[in-house]
C-alpha positions as CSV (number, residue, x, y, z in Angstrom):
1,M,-50.5,-43.6,-51.3
2,D,-52.8,-42.8,-48.1
3,R,-51.2,-39.7,-46.7
4,L,-54.3,-37.7,-46.8
5,N,-56.8,-40.7,-45.8
6,G,-59.9,-39.3,-43.9
7,K,-59.1,-35.8,-44.6
8,V,-61.3,-33.4,-46.6
9,A,-59.8,-30.8,-48.9
10,V,-61.0,-27.5,-50.5
11,I,-59.0,-26.7,-53.5
12,T,-59.9,-23.3,-55.3
13,G,-59.0,-22.6,-59.1
14,A,-59.0,-26.5,-59.4
15,S,-60.2,-27.2,-63.0
16,R,-56.8,-26.7,-64.6
17,G,-53.1,-26.0,-64.1
18,I,-51.7,-26.4,-60.4
19,G,-55.1,-26.6,-58.8
20,R,-56.3,-29.4,-61.0
21,A,-53.1,-31.5,-60.6
22,T,-53.1,-30.8,-56.7
23,A,-56.9,-32.1,-56.6
24,K,-55.8,-35.4,-58.6
25,L,-52.7,-35.9,-56.3
26,F,-54.8,-35.3,-53.0
27,A,-57.6,-37.8,-54.4
28,A,-54.9,-40.3,-54.9
29,E,-53.8,-39.8,-51.5
30,G,-57.1,-40.5,-50.0
31,A,-58.5,-37.1,-49.5
32,K,-62.2,-36.3,-50.2
33,V,-61.6,-33.4,-52.8
34,A,-63.9,-30.3,-53.1
35,V,-63.3,-28.9,-56.7
36,L,-64.0,-25.3,-56.9
37,S,-64.0,-23.6,-60.4
38,R,-65.7,-20.4,-61.7
39,T,-67.7,-22.4,-64.3
40,S,-70.0,-25.2,-64.4
41,E,-67.6,-26.5,-67.3
42,G,-64.5,-26.4,-65.0
43,V,-66.3,-28.6,-62.2
44,E,-67.4,-31.0,-64.4
45,R,-63.8,-32.0,-64.9
46,V,-63.9,-33.8,-61.5
47,A,-65.3,-36.9,-63.5
48,D,-61.6,-38.3,-64.1
49,I,-60.9,-38.3,-60.3
50,V,-64.0,-40.2,-59.7
51,D,-63.3,-42.5,-62.7
52,A,-59.7,-43.3,-61.1
53,G,-61.4,-44.4,-57.8
54,G,-61.1,-40.7,-56.1
55,T,-63.8,-38.9,-54.1
56,A,-64.9,-35.4,-55.6
57,L,-67.4,-32.7,-55.3
58,G,-67.5,-30.1,-57.9
59,V,-68.6,-26.9,-56.6
60,V,-69.1,-23.5,-59.0
61,C,-67.6,-20.5,-57.0
62,D,-66.5,-17.3,-58.2
63,V,-63.9,-16.1,-55.5
64,G,-64.4,-12.8,-56.2
65,E,-68.0,-13.0,-54.6
66,A,-68.4,-13.2,-50.9
67,D,-71.6,-15.0,-50.9
68,Q,-70.5,-17.7,-53.3
69,I,-67.4,-18.4,-51.0
70,T,-69.9,-19.0,-48.0
71,A,-72.2,-21.2,-50.2
72,A,-69.3,-23.1,-51.4
73,V,-68.0,-23.9,-47.8
74,D,-71.7,-24.7,-46.8
75,K,-71.9,-27.1,-49.5
76,V,-68.7,-29.0,-48.6
77,I,-69.7,-29.2,-44.9
78,A,-73.2,-30.4,-46.0
79,T,-71.7,-33.1,-48.3
80,Y,-68.6,-34.2,-46.2
81,G,-69.1,-32.9,-42.8
82,R,-65.8,-31.6,-42.2
83,I,-62.9,-29.6,-43.8
84,D,-59.5,-30.3,-43.0
85,I,-57.2,-28.6,-45.8
86,L,-57.9,-25.3,-47.7
87,V,-55.8,-24.7,-50.8
88,N,-56.5,-21.0,-51.9
89,N,-55.1,-21.2,-55.5
90,A,-57.6,-19.5,-57.7
91,F,-56.8,-16.1,-59.0
92,D,-58.0,-13.8,-61.7
93,G,-55.1,-13.3,-64.1
94,S,-56.8,-11.0,-66.6
95,A,-55.9,-7.7,-65.1
96,V,-52.1,-8.3,-63.6
97,L,-50.4,-6.1,-66.1
98,S,-49.9,-2.4,-65.2
99,S,-46.8,0.0,-64.2
100,V,-47.0,1.7,-61.1
101,I,-47.3,5.1,-62.9
102,D,-50.5,4.0,-64.8
103,L,-52.1,1.6,-62.2
104,S,-55.8,2.4,-61.3
105,V,-57.5,1.7,-58.0
106,A,-60.2,-0.1,-60.0
107,Q,-57.6,-2.6,-61.5
108,L,-55.7,-3.1,-58.2
109,Q,-58.9,-3.8,-56.6
110,R,-59.8,-6.5,-58.9
111,N,-56.5,-8.1,-57.9
112,F,-56.9,-7.7,-54.2
113,D,-60.8,-8.9,-54.7
114,T,-59.7,-12.4,-56.2
115,G,-56.4,-12.6,-54.3
116,P,-55.7,-11.7,-50.6
117,I,-59.4,-10.6,-50.0
118,A,-60.8,-14.1,-51.4
119,Y,-58.3,-15.9,-49.7
120,L,-59.0,-14.2,-46.2
121,R,-62.6,-15.1,-46.8
122,F,-62.1,-18.6,-47.5
123,M,-59.9,-18.9,-44.5
124,Q,-62.3,-17.1,-42.2
125,A,-65.3,-19.7,-43.5
126,C,-63.2,-22.6,-43.1
127,Y,-61.5,-21.6,-39.7
128,P,-64.1,-23.1,-37.3
129,H,-63.9,-26.4,-39.5
130,L,-59.9,-26.5,-39.5
131,R,-59.9,-26.0,-35.7
132,E,-62.3,-28.6,-35.0
133,G,-60.2,-31.1,-36.9
134,G,-57.4,-30.6,-34.6
135,E,-54.7,-30.3,-37.4
136,G,-55.8,-27.8,-40.1
137,R,-53.9,-27.1,-43.1
138,I,-54.0,-23.8,-45.2
139,I,-51.9,-23.6,-48.2
140,N,-52.0,-19.9,-49.9
141,F,-50.4,-19.2,-53.3
142,G,-48.1,-16.2,-53.5
143,S,-45.7,-15.4,-56.3
144,M,-42.1,-14.7,-56.8
145,A,-43.2,-11.7,-59.1
146,G,-44.4,-9.9,-55.8
147,T,-41.1,-11.0,-53.7
148,I,-38.7,-9.5,-56.3
149,G,-40.9,-6.5,-57.5
150,L,-41.2,-7.6,-61.2
151,A,-41.5,-4.8,-63.4
152,G,-44.9,-4.1,-65.2
153,Y,-46.9,-6.3,-62.6
154,G,-47.8,-3.7,-60.2
155,P,-51.4,-5.0,-59.1
156,Y,-50.3,-8.8,-59.2
157,N,-47.4,-8.2,-57.0
158,M,-49.0,-5.9,-54.5
159,A,-52.1,-8.4,-54.1
160,K,-49.3,-11.5,-53.9
161,E,-47.3,-9.8,-51.2
162,A,-50.6,-9.2,-49.3
163,V,-51.4,-12.6,-49.2
164,R,-47.9,-13.3,-47.9
165,A,-48.6,-10.9,-45.3
166,L,-52.1,-12.6,-44.4
167,T,-50.3,-15.8,-44.1
168,R,-47.6,-15.0,-41.6
169,T,-50.3,-13.2,-39.6
170,A,-52.7,-16.1,-39.6
171,A,-50.0,-18.7,-38.7
172,R,-49.1,-16.6,-35.5
173,E,-52.8,-16.2,-34.7
174,W,-53.9,-19.7,-35.4
175,G,-50.9,-21.8,-34.1
176,G,-52.7,-22.2,-30.9
177,D,-55.4,-24.0,-32.9
178,N,-52.9,-26.4,-34.4
179,I,-53.6,-24.9,-37.8
180,T,-50.6,-24.3,-39.9
181,V,-50.8,-21.6,-42.5
182,N,-48.0,-21.6,-45.4
183,N,-47.3,-20.0,-48.8
184,I,-46.3,-21.7,-52.2
185,L,-44.4,-19.4,-54.5
186,P,-44.1,-21.6,-57.7
187,I,-42.8,-21.2,-61.3
188,A,-44.8,-23.8,-63.4
189,D,-45.7,-24.1,-66.9
190,T,-49.5,-24.1,-67.0
191,W,-50.2,-22.5,-70.5
192,G,-48.0,-24.7,-72.8
193,A,-44.8,-23.1,-73.0
194,A,-43.4,-25.1,-75.6
195,E,-46.0,-24.7,-78.2
196,K,-45.7,-20.9,-77.5
197,E,-42.0,-21.0,-77.6
198,V,-41.8,-19.4,-74.2
199,P,-37.9,-19.3,-73.4
200,P,-36.9,-21.2,-70.2
201,P,-36.8,-19.0,-66.9
202,M,-33.5,-17.5,-65.6
203,S,-33.4,-20.2,-62.7
204,A,-30.9,-22.7,-61.6
205,L,-32.6,-25.6,-63.0
206,A,-33.4,-23.4,-66.4
207,R,-36.9,-24.8,-66.9
208,F,-40.4,-24.4,-65.8
209,G,-41.9,-26.9,-63.4
210,S,-44.5,-29.0,-64.1
211,P,-47.7,-28.9,-62.1
212,E,-48.0,-32.7,-61.8
213,D,-44.5,-33.4,-61.1
214,D,-42.9,-30.6,-59.6
215,I,-45.5,-28.3,-57.7
216,A,-48.6,-30.6,-56.6
217,P,-46.2,-32.7,-54.7
218,V,-45.0,-29.9,-52.8
219,V,-48.6,-28.6,-51.9
220,L,-49.2,-32.4,-50.8
221,F,-46.2,-32.0,-48.4
222,L,-47.8,-28.9,-46.8
223,A,-51.1,-30.5,-46.7
224,S,-49.5,-33.8,-44.8
225,K,-48.7,-34.7,-41.5
226,D,-44.9,-34.6,-42.7
227,S,-45.3,-30.5,-42.6
228,Q,-46.8,-30.2,-39.1
229,F,-43.9,-28.2,-37.8
230,I,-43.7,-25.7,-40.6
231,T,-45.9,-22.7,-40.5
232,G,-45.6,-19.0,-41.9
233,Y,-43.5,-20.1,-44.5
234,S,-43.2,-19.3,-48.2
235,L,-41.9,-22.4,-49.8
236,T,-40.4,-21.9,-53.5
237,P,-40.7,-24.5,-55.7
238,D,-39.4,-22.3,-58.7
239,G,-36.3,-24.3,-59.9
240,G,-33.8,-22.2,-58.0
241,A,-35.1,-18.7,-59.4
242,I,-34.8,-16.5,-56.2
243,I,-32.9,-19.0,-54.1
244,D,-33.0,-18.3,-50.2
245,S,-30.8,-15.3,-50.0
246,A,-33.1,-13.2,-52.1
247,R,-36.0,-13.6,-49.5
């Protein structure tokens, strides 16, 4: 349980779901984690990480605001002195639905502001610290929806595919700095599928993934030394929804 000993990880959208599961697992593996959330109530949820013996810092940050991103990274550096891992997980899911014919620029912009633009800003702010550490890790969250062009999710699909393009480009440009940059395209139950009677996905394993058991361990793999020779890749913990040939 020490795969991340001595590392400092910044995790956005870490108050619930995949982000929270990742923060708890990283802390259990020895990392000091910065838990970023849009609300003060969200960051207060770091308490259980500390109670379990981990080291965590709660930081309020709306990823759609450039100044808050800069302030959040500065706070992590002031507290821990380094950043080794960046997990770009946060995203505003309130405006993801639209057909292409009805899609407004304003709605599309919101998806980009909290998706690839926010990811870019975090990557730029963390870059000098990731480079200095000598083995930086960036894990961005894309989506199967963008990969397959899921109907009715025009702005979401466009933003998530832009994330994948950003990841591939940064992987090539920052490889010389020994920074790996990868995507995760998960399918996970973060809303209570059973209670809402949501049918299982059309995947080989025919179930939603668990943030704790199925997704966070994949994020851990990409953050650890085990993945040091993987970069620019989209890993798909999705239960076999799209399979390799579909990408």
